C-alpha positions in Angstrom: -53.0 34.0 31.8 -53.6 37.6 32.5 -56.4 37.3 29.5 -58.6 34.7 31.2 -58.5 36.6 34.9 -57.7 34.9 37.8 -61.2 34.3 38.8 -61.7 32.7 35.7 -58.8 30.4 35.7 -59.4 29.3 39.5 -63.1 28.3 38.1 -61.4 26.6 35.3 -58.5 24.6 37.6 -61.8 24.0 39.9 -63.5 22.2 37.3 -60.4 20.3 36.0 -59.6 18.9 39.6 -63.0 17.9 40.1 -63.0 16.1 37.1 -59.0 14.5 37.8 -60.6 13.8 41.3 -63.4 11.1 39.7 -61.1 9.8 37.4 -58.7 9.0 40.0 -61.5 7.8 42.7 -62.8 5.5 39.8 -59.4 4.3 38.7 -58.9 3.7 42.6 -62.2 2.3 43.1 -61.2 -0.6 40.2 -57.8 -1.3 41.7 -59.5 -2.1 45.2 -62.5 -4.1 43.2 -60.0 -6.0 41.7 -57.6 -6.1 44.7 -60.3 -7.7 46.5 -61.0 -10.5 44.0 -57.5 -11.4 44.1 -57.7 -11.8 47.8 -60.7 -13.5 47.5 -58.8 -16.0 44.7 -55.8 -16.1 47.1 -57.0 -17.2 50.0 -59.7 -19.9 48.4 -56.4 -21.5 47.0 -55.2 -21.5 50.1 -57.8 -23.3 51.4 -58.4 -25.6 48.7 -54.5 -26.7 48.9 -55.2 -27.7 52.2 -58.1 -29.5 51.7 -56.4 -31.1 48.5 -53.7 -32.3 50.5 -56.2 -34.1 53.3 -58.3 -35.6 50.3 -55.0 -36.9 48.6 -53.8 -38.6 52.2 -57.3 -40.2 52.5 -57.2 -41.6 49.0 -53.8 -43.1 49.9 -54.6 -44.7 52.5 -57.6 -46.1 50.7 -55.6 -47.1 48.0 -53.2 -49.0 50.1 -56.3 -50.8 52.1 -57.8 -52.1 48.8 -54.4 -53.3 48.1 -53.9 -54.9 51.5 -57.7 -56.7 51.3 -56.3 -58.2 47.5 -52.9 -59.3 49.0 -54.2 -60.3 52.6 -57.3 -62.6 52.5 -56.9 -64.9 55.6 -58.2 -68.1 56.1 -60.3 -69.1 59.3 -58.4 -70.5 62.1 -58.8 -73.4 62.7 -60.4 -73.5 66.0 -62.5 -70.4 66.3 -65.5 -71.0 68.2 -66.7 -67.5 68.1 -66.9 -67.6 64.1 -68.8 -71.0 64.7 -71.4 -69.1 67.3 -71.7 -66.4 64.6 -72.3 -68.2 61.7 -74.9 -70.5 63.4 -76.7 -66.9 64.9 -76.7 -65.8 61.3 -78.3 -69.2 59.8 -80.8 -69.2 63.0 -81.9 -65.4 62.8 -85.1 -64.3 61.8 -85.5 -62.2 58.7 -85.9 -59.1 61.1 -82.7 -59.3 63.2 -79.0 -58.4 62.6 -76.5 -60.5 64.2 -73.4 -58.8 65.3 -69.8 -60.0 66.5 -68.3 -57.2 68.4 -65.9 -57.2 71.0 -68.3 -57.0 73.8 -70.0 -60.3 72.9 -66.7 -62.6 73.4 -64.8 -63.3 76.4 -61.0 -64.0 76.7 -58.8 -63.7 73.1 -61.3 -61.2 70.9 -60.3 -61.2 67.3 -61.6 -57.4 67.4 -59.9 -55.8 70.2 -57.8 -53.3 69.1 -57.2 -49.7 68.2 -60.8 -49.0 68.3 -64.0 -51.1 68.8 -65.1 -52.8 65.7 -68.0 -55.0 65.3 -68.5 -57.7 62.1 -72.2 -57.5 61.1 -74.7 -59.8 58.6 -78.2 -59.9 57.1 -80.1 -63.2 58.5 -80.3 -66.0 55.8 -83.9 -65.4 55.9 -83.5 -61.5 54.8 -80.6 -62.1 51.7 -83.3 -62.6 49.0 -84.7 -58.9 50.3 -81.6 -57.4 48.8 -81.2 -57.6 44.7 -77.4 -58.6 44.0 -76.2 -59.9 47.1 -75.7 -64.0 47.3 -73.7 -66.4 50.2 -71.3 -68.8 49.3 -70.8 -72.4 50.8 -70.2 -72.9 54.1 -66.6 -73.0 53.7 -66.0 -69.8 51.7 -68.4 -67.9 54.0 -66.6 -68.9 56.8 -63.6 -67.5 55.0 -65.6 -64.4 54.2 -66.2 -63.9 57.7 -62.8 -64.2 59.2 -61.4 -61.8 56.4 -64.5 -59.5 57.3 -63.2 -59.6 61.4 -59.5 -59.0 60.3 -60.2 -55.9 57.9 -62.7 -54.5 61.0 -59.1 -54.6 62.8 -57.7 -52.5 60.1 -60.6 -49.9 59.7 -60.4 -49.5 62.9 -56.7 -49.1 63.0 -57.0 -46.8 60.2 -59.8 -44.5 61.8 -57.5 -43.9 64.4 -54.3 -43.1 62.6 -55.8 -41.1 59.7 -56.9 -37.4 60.1 -60.1 -37.1 58.7 -61.9 -40.1 58.8 -64.7 -40.7 61.0 -66.3 -44.6 60.4 -64.8 -47.2 58.0 -66.8 -49.9 56.4 -66.4 -53.1 54.6 -69.4 -54.1 52.5 -69.7 -57.5 51.1 -72.0 -58.8 48.3 -72.5 -61.6 50.7 -74.3 -59.4 53.1 -71.7 -59.3 55.5 -70.6 -55.5 57.1 -67.5 -55.1 58.7 -67.8 -51.4 60.8 -65.3 -49.5 62.8 -65.8 -47.7 65.3 -68.3 -49.5 66.6 -70.0 -48.5 70.2 -72.7 -50.7 72.1 -75.2 -47.8 71.8 -75.4 -48.2 67.8 -78.1 -49.2 65.9 -77.3 -52.5 64.2 -81.3 -53.0 62.4 -80.8 -49.4 61.7 -77.4 -49.5 60.2 -77.9 -52.4 58.1 -81.4 -51.2 56.5 -79.7 -48.9 54.6 -76.2 -49.8 54.0 -76.7 -51.7 50.8 -78.5 -48.5 49.3 -75.9 -46.1 49.6 -74.2 -44.3 46.7 -70.7 -45.7 48.3 -71.8 -49.4 47.1 -74.2 -49.0 44.4 -72.1 -46.3 42.2 -68.6 -48.6 43.2 -70.7 -52.2 41.1 -68.6 -53.1 38.4 -71.4 -51.7 35.9 -71.1 -48.3 37.9 -67.6 -48.2 38.4 -65.9 -50.7 35.7 -62.4 -48.9 36.2 -62.6 -49.3 39.8 -61.9 -45.8 40.7 -61.8 -44.2 43.9 -65.4 -42.5 44.6 -66.8 -39.8 46.1 -69.8 -39.3 47.5 -72.3 -37.1 49.0 -75.1 -39.1 51.5 -78.0 -37.0 52.3 -78.4 -37.4 56.1 -82.4 -36.7 57.8 -82.9 -33.6 59.9 -82.2 -34.2 63.5 -85.2 -35.9 65.5 -85.8 -35.2 69.2 -86.4 -31.9 71.2 -83.6 -29.3 69.8 -80.8 -28.1 72.0 -80.3 -24.7 73.8 -79.2 -22.1 71.2 -80.5 -24.0 68.3 -82.1 -21.9 66.0 -81.8 -24.7 62.9 -84.7 -26.6 63.8 -85.8 -27.0 59.7 -82.3 -26.6 58.4 -81.4 -30.5 57.1 -78.3 -31.9 58.4 -75.2 -31.5 56.8 -74.5 -34.3 53.8 -71.8 -37.0 54.8 -69.3 -37.4 52.8 -67.7 -40.6 51.7 -64.9 -42.1 50.4 -65.3 -45.7 48.7 -63.0 -48.3 46.7 -64.4 -51.3 44.9 -62.9 -54.8 46.0 -62.7 -57.2 43.3 -61.1 -60.6 43.0 -59.8 -61.6 39.5 -62.4 -59.7 37.9 -65.6 -61.0 40.8 -66.8 -57.9 42.9 -66.5 -58.7 46.2 -68.1 -55.4 47.4 -66.6 -51.9 48.8 -64.2 -50.7 51.3 -65.4 -47.3 52.2 -65.3 -44.1 55.0 -67.3 -41.8 56.5 -65.0 -38.4 56.5 -64.9 -36.3 59.6 -67.4 -33.5 59.2 -64.6 -31.1 60.8 -62.3 -31.7 57.8 -64.7 -30.3 55.6 -65.6 -27.8 58.0 -64.6 -23.9 56.3 -62.8 -21.1 58.5 -65.5 -18.2 58.9 -62.1 -16.1 58.5 -62.2 -16.9 55.0 -65.6 -15.4 54.2 -65.7 -11.7 53.9 -67.8 -9.0 55.7 -71.3 -7.9 54.5 -73.1 -10.9 54.0 -70.2 -13.1 52.0 -70.5 -17.1 52.6 -68.1 -19.3 51.7 -69.0 -22.9 50.5 -68.0 -26.6 49.8 -70.1 -29.0 47.7 -71.0 -30.2 44.2 -74.1 -28.7 41.7 -76.3 -31.4 43.8 -75.5 -30.5 47.2 -73.5 -28.1 50.0 -71.0 -30.2 51.9 -70.5 -27.0 54.1 -71.1 -23.3 54.5 -69.2 -20.4 56.3 -71.7 -18.1 56.8 -75.9 -18.3 55.5 -76.2 -19.1 51.8 -78.4 -16.5 49.9 -81.7 -17.9 50.1 -82.4 -16.8 46.4 -79.6 -19.3 45.5 -80.2 -21.7 47.5 -83.3 -23.7 48.7 -82.9 -26.3 51.9 -79.0 -26.5 51.0 -79.1 -27.2 47.1 -78.9 -25.1 44.2 -82.1 -23.6 43.0 -82.5 -23.7 39.2 -81.3 -20.3 38.5 -78.6 -21.3 41.3 -74.8 -21.9 41.0 -74.9 -24.8 38.8 -76.6 -22.4 35.7 -73.8 -19.9 36.2 -70.5 -21.6 36.8 -68.3 -23.9 35.3 -65.9 -27.2 36.4 -63.2 -24.3 36.2 -61.8 -21.8 38.2 -63.6 -18.5 37.6 -65.5 -15.0 39.1 -68.6 -14.4 37.3 -71.6 -12.2 38.6 -75.2 -13.5 38.7 -78.1 -12.1 40.0 -76.3 -9.2 41.7 -73.7 -11.5 43.6 -70.0 -11.5 42.8 -69.5 -15.6 42.4 -66.2 -17.0 42.9 -65.3 -21.4 42.4 -62.3 -23.3 42.9 -62.7 -26.6 42.0 -60.5 -29.0 43.9 -58.2 -31.7 42.7 -59.1 -34.7 44.4 -62.7 -34.9 45.1 -65.2 -33.2 43.0 -66.3 -31.0 44.9 -65.7 -27.0 44.4 -65.1 -24.0 46.8 -67.9 -21.4 46.2 -67.4 -17.7 47.8 -70.8 -15.7 47.4 -70.4 -11.8 47.9 -73.3 -9.5 47.5 -72.2 -7.2 44.9 -73.6 -4.2 46.2 -72.2 -5.0 49.9 -69.0 -5.1 47.9 -69.2 -2.3 46.1 -70.4 0.3 49.1 -67.1 -1.1 51.3 -65.3 -0.1 48.3 -66.6 3.5 48.0 -66.4 3.8 51.7 -62.6 2.8 51.9 -61.9 5.2 48.3 -63.8 8.1 50.1 -61.5 7.9 53.3 -58.9 7.8 51.2 -59.2 10.8 49.1 -60.6 12.8 52.2 -57.2 14.0 52.9 -56.5 14.9 48.8 -59.7 16.8 48.4 -58.6 18.8 51.6 -55.6 19.6 50.1 -57.1 20.4 46.6 -59.7 23.0 48.2 -57.7 24.7 49.8 -55.3 25.1 47.1 -58.0 26.4 45.1 -59.1 29.0 47.3 -55.5 30.6 47.9 -55.5 30.5 44.2 -56.2 33.8 44.1 -53.9 35.2 45.5 -50.6 33.3 44.7 -51.5 32.0 41.1 -48.1 31.5 39.9 -46.9 29.9 43.1 -50.1 27.5 43.0 -49.0 26.4 39.5 -45.4 25.6 40.7 -46.6 23.8 43.5 -48.9 21.5 41.5 -46.1 20.6 39.3 -44.1 20.0 42.5 -46.9 17.8 43.3 -47.6 16.0 40.2 -43.4 14.7 40.3 -43.8 13.6 44.1 -47.2 12.1 42.9 -45.1 10.4 39.8 -42.2 9.5 41.7 -44.3 7.7 44.4 -46.1 5.8 41.9 -43.5 4.6 40.3 -41.9 3.6 43.6 -45.1 1.8 44.5 -45.3 -0.1 40.7 -41.5 -0.8 41.6 -42.3 -2.7 45.2 -45.5 -4.2 43.5 -43.0 -5.9 40.9 -40.9 -6.8 43.7 -43.4 -8.8 45.2 -44.7 -10.6 42.6 -41.3 -11.8 41.8 -41.0 -12.7 45.7 -44.3 -14.3 45.1 -43.4 -16.4 42.4 -40.1 -17.5 43.5 -41.7 -18.7 46.9 -44.6 -20.6 45.0 -42.3 -22.2 43.0 -40.3 -23.3 45.9 -43.2 -24.4 47.6 -44.2 -26.4 44.5 -40.9 -28.0 44.9 -40.9 -28.7 48.6 -44.4 -30.5 47.8 -42.4 -32.7 45.2 -39.9 -32.9 47.5 -42.0 -34.4 50.0 -43.9 -36.5 47.3 -40.9 -38.4 46.6 -39.7 -39.2 50.1 -43.4 -40.3 50.6 -43.9 -42.4 47.2 -40.4 -43.9 46.1 -38.5 -44.2 49.3 -41.7 -46.3 50.8 -41.6 -49.0 47.6 -37.8 -50.2 48.1 -37.8 -50.4 51.9 -41.3 -52.0 52.0 -39.7 -54.7 49.5 -36.5 -54.8 51.7 -39.0 -55.4 54.7 -40.6 -58.1 53.2 -38.6 -60.4 51.7 -36.1 -60.0 54.8 -38.8 -61.2 56.8 -39.6 -64.3 54.6 -35.6 -65.1 54.6 -36.0 -64.5 58.4 -38.8 -66.9 59.1 -38.6 -69.5 56.3 -35.1 -69.3 54.7 -33.5 -72.5 56.6 -36.4 -74.7 54.5 -35.9 -72.6 51.2 -34.3 -73.9 48.4 -30.9 -72.3 47.6 -32.3 -71.0 44.2 -35.2 -69.2 46.0 -32.5 -68.0 48.8 -30.9 -66.3 46.2 -33.9 -65.0 43.9 -34.9 -63.3 47.4 -31.5 -61.9 47.9 -31.6 -60.5 44.5 -34.4 -58.7 45.3 -33.2 -57.6 48.0 -30.0 -56.2 46.4 -32.3 -54.4 43.9 -34.5 -52.7 46.4 -31.1 -51.8 48.2 -30.0 -50.4 45.5 -32.7 -48.5 44.3 -33.3 -47.3 47.8 -29.5 -45.8 47.9 -29.7 -44.4 44.4 -33.0 -42.3 45.7 -31.3 -41.3 49.0 -28.0 -40.2 46.7 -29.8 -38.2 44.2 -32.1 -36.6 47.7 -29.0 -35.9 49.4 -27.5 -34.1 46.5 -30.8 -32.4 45.2 -31.1 -30.9 48.8 -27.9 -29.8 49.0 -27.9 -28.0 45.8 -31.0 -26.4 46.7 -29.4 -25.4 50.0 -26.3 -23.8 48.7 -24.5 -26.8 50.9 -22.3 -28.3 48.3 -19.4 -25.9 47.4 -18.4 -25.4 43.8 -15.0 -26.2 43.0 -14.3 -26.0 39.4 -10.8 -27.0 38.1 -9.2 -27.7 35.1 -9.9 -31.9 33.8 -9.6 -34.3 30.8 -13.7 -35.0 29.9 -12.5 -38.4 29.1 -11.4 -39.2 32.6 -14.7 -38.6 34.2 -16.2 -39.9 31.4 -14.8 -43.2 32.2 -15.4 -43.2 35.5 -19.2 -42.4 35.0 -19.4 -45.6 32.3 -17.2 -47.4 35.1 -19.6 -46.9 38.0 -22.8 -47.9 35.4 -21.2 -50.8 34.1 -22.5 -53.9 36.3 -25.6 -52.2 34.9 -25.5 -51.7 31.3 -23.7 -55.5 31.7 -27.0 -57.0 33.5 -28.7 -55.4 29.9 -26.3 -56.1 27.6 -26.1 -52.5 26.8 -22.6 -51.4 25.5 -21.8 -47.8 26.4 -19.5 -46.1 23.9 -17.2 -43.4 24.8 -16.7 -41.2 21.4 -16.1 -38.1 23.8 -12.3 -37.1 22.5 -9.3 -35.8 24.3 -11.1 -32.2 25.2 -10.4 -30.5 28.7 -13.5 -28.8 30.8 -13.4 -26.9 33.6 -15.9 -27.7 36.0 -16.7 -29.3 39.0 -15.6 -32.9 39.2 -17.9 -34.4 41.2 -20.7 -32.2 39.9 -20.0 -33.5 35.9 -19.8 -37.0 37.5 -23.4 -36.9 39.1 -24.6 -35.4 35.7 -23.2 -38.2 33.7 -24.3 -41.1 35.9 -27.9 -40.0 35.7 -27.7 -39.5 32.4 -26.4 -43.0 31.7 -28.7 -44.9 34.1 -31.5 -42.8 32.3 -30.1 -44.2 28.8 -29.7 -47.4 30.1 -33.1 -47.6 31.8 -35.1 -46.6 28.7 -32.7 -48.7 26.0 -33.6 -52.3 25.0 -31.5 -54.9 25.7 -28.6 -55.3 23.5 -28.8 -52.0 22.6 -25.9 -49.2 22.4 -25.4 -46.1 24.4 -23.2 -43.0 23.1 -21.2 -40.1 24.6 -19.9 -37.8 22.4 -19.1 -34.3 22.8 -18.3 -31.3 20.7 -17.3 -27.7 20.9 -19.2 -24.5 20.8 -17.3 -21.2 21.1 -15.8 -21.2 24.4 -18.2 -24.1 25.8 -18.2 -27.6 25.5 -21.4 -29.8 25.0 -21.6 -33.0 26.0 -24.1 -35.5 24.5 -25.3 -39.0 26.1 -27.9 -40.4 23.0 -29.6 -43.8 23.4 -32.3 -45.9 20.8 -34.4 -46.7 23.5 -38.4 -46.0 23.7 -38.1 -42.1 23.5 -40.5 -39.7 24.8 -43.6 -38.1 22.9 -43.4 -34.1 22.6 -46.1 -33.9 25.4 -43.3 -35.2 27.8 -40.8 -32.9 26.8 -43.1 -29.9 27.4 -43.6 -31.7 30.8 -39.7 -32.0 31.2 -39.1 -28.4 29.9 -41.3 -26.8 32.1 -40.1 -28.5 35.0 -43.7 -30.4 36.1 -43.7 -32.8 38.7 -44.5 -36.2 37.4 -44.2 -40.1 38.2 -41.0 -41.5 36.6 -42.1 -44.1 34.2 -40.5 -47.7 33.8 -38.0 -49.1 31.9 -37.9 -51.0 29.5 -37.7 -54.2 32.2 -39.9 -52.7 34.8 -37.3 -50.4 36.3 -38.5 -47.8 38.6 -37.3 -44.6 39.1 -37.5 -41.7 41.5 -38.2 -38.9 38.8 -35.8 -36.8 40.8 -32.6 -37.4 38.3 -33.5 -34.9 35.9 -34.3 -32.5 38.4 -30.9 -32.5 39.8 -29.1 -32.8 36.6 -30.9 -29.6 35.8 -29.7 -27.8 39.1 -26.1 -29.2 38.6 -25.8 -27.7 35.0 -27.2 -24.4 35.9 -24.4 -24.7 38.6 -22.0 -24.3 35.6 -23.8 -21.9 33.6 -24.8 -24.5 31.2 -27.9 -25.5 29.3 -29.3 -28.7 29.6 -31.5 -29.7 26.1 -33.4 -32.9 25.5 -34.3 -34.3 21.7 -36.1 -37.2 21.7 -38.7 -39.4 19.4 -40.8 -42.4 20.4 -39.6 -45.3 19.1 -36.6 -43.5 17.8 -34.4 -42.6 21.2 -33.4 -39.7 23.5 -30.6 -37.5 23.2 -29.7 -35.4 26.4 -27.1 -32.6 26.3 -25.9 -30.4 28.7 -22.6 -27.5 27.8 -20.0 -26.4 30.4 -16.7 -24.2 30.1 -14.1 -25.5 27.5 -10.7 -25.2 29.1 -7.7 -25.9 27.7 -5.0 -28.7 28.5 -2.7 -27.8 31.5 1.2 -27.4 30.4 
């Protein structure tokens, strides 16, 4: 240090300090850029999850409405003068007229009275030939179709009123009949019927275009608004946003009858401006062809008239979630799971970079000031400065270590919250899907018994009673599993282990499942031995019940199920084996990764909830044990778990 001299040492230290500052600034800038991208992806994930939930609910409502139509094809009432008047009007109307059956046109008992106004429209007989693919049945069937459309119009009105996110509902029949709700006196019937059979919701749902009968999501371009612009309207030349529609085909024994469709409320697809970053960023929703919604103004060099240019998003982005740079923009996409649309975040790279530079420069201002002051004083106290730098470096390392530890704890907490959120979503999905099924059967069967029980044959009554009993058993099993699982999740079930003989618990589980096994001709063999375990009896009994129930469910009639045990050091492995249908490797992989999946039906069509194995896994974990599955398709499945091994009490 003496040979170099204080002045040269100051210059060397100053150069090293500047270089170190530049490296630190670069690292801070890179970290800030990655952090900003992560924030954008997280905000888009949150928006996509919320939107997917709404679209899933709407898709489920459409499926249920389609099933309702298939089950409910009402016969026309014997005395319905309003239907006769309407049918006569359709037969006598000119080709350019559109007869309308609505609530305003009838008196007294109106079949279209309901939660919202509804109407039934029909092409006149003289205009039917103008539309390819449309045909009208004979008078009796034609009258039945009109009666069905009236009933369906009431259901459409109810769905529009009760399901958030629905704008207007339609039933478009191949006979030239249209049911629509809501319907207003000011609506243009001729304008509606002019293009209703050319919309994508109808054309893409035919058997030729959609042989699988899938639920479709389409976007229909809207013409620009007509008439004078309102005060403050600066989008005179901008096209109206496309109209998003969900549709499902209706068929009767393979014959295409028409389409049930709902226009989505534009408010459902509206994007919050808070999700779009400052500095010219914009958040978009749409497909490769059309934009459905935008928070901000789309860049003119990527979009023209609401559509991507040939070098726009369709050319640079794929169908999966990704982040890329193109034409000076940072583009992040997130596809939706329940509709063929994507969320796209577009941010000018220059604005994003400049904001990070300013943020980094501000955060480094204090550091640079301290560094400059230390360098100016270094000529007087070189050794003291070196020691001060060493202390500063140690403090910085400690602070960085503390920060990294805090970040690791935050990541762990985030992962745990994400897991709990998925479990909560699966929990509510089970309740809404599986609990509704058995209760629908109970309500339907008991309604039939209440209405027609005195006129039914004893054998039919017994058959109905058996169905009601099976539905009650299914609902009871679901509720019991849900209650046990929720208690375990909330630590509401006390864990009270005690020494007990394994054979006693296995015998109790076999006794509980005996009627189910006998009904299927399944023989349960107890080969568990006379060992003792240290466990909570209620929890082990719940584990064995669920495993035996699954073994019986997936075994063919007149097969056998075996319960065995073996000692593994200080633990006892208990196994339930069957020779049923088994599972493929990918199904086992889903179970090990705890992925939510629908419960498979049993060999005789038995239904389940999919919650039993989750409950078993949690109860085994309470005992510090391990759950293992070994299965081959067509060979069978062996499920084993471990609990502490104990010696028999004296």
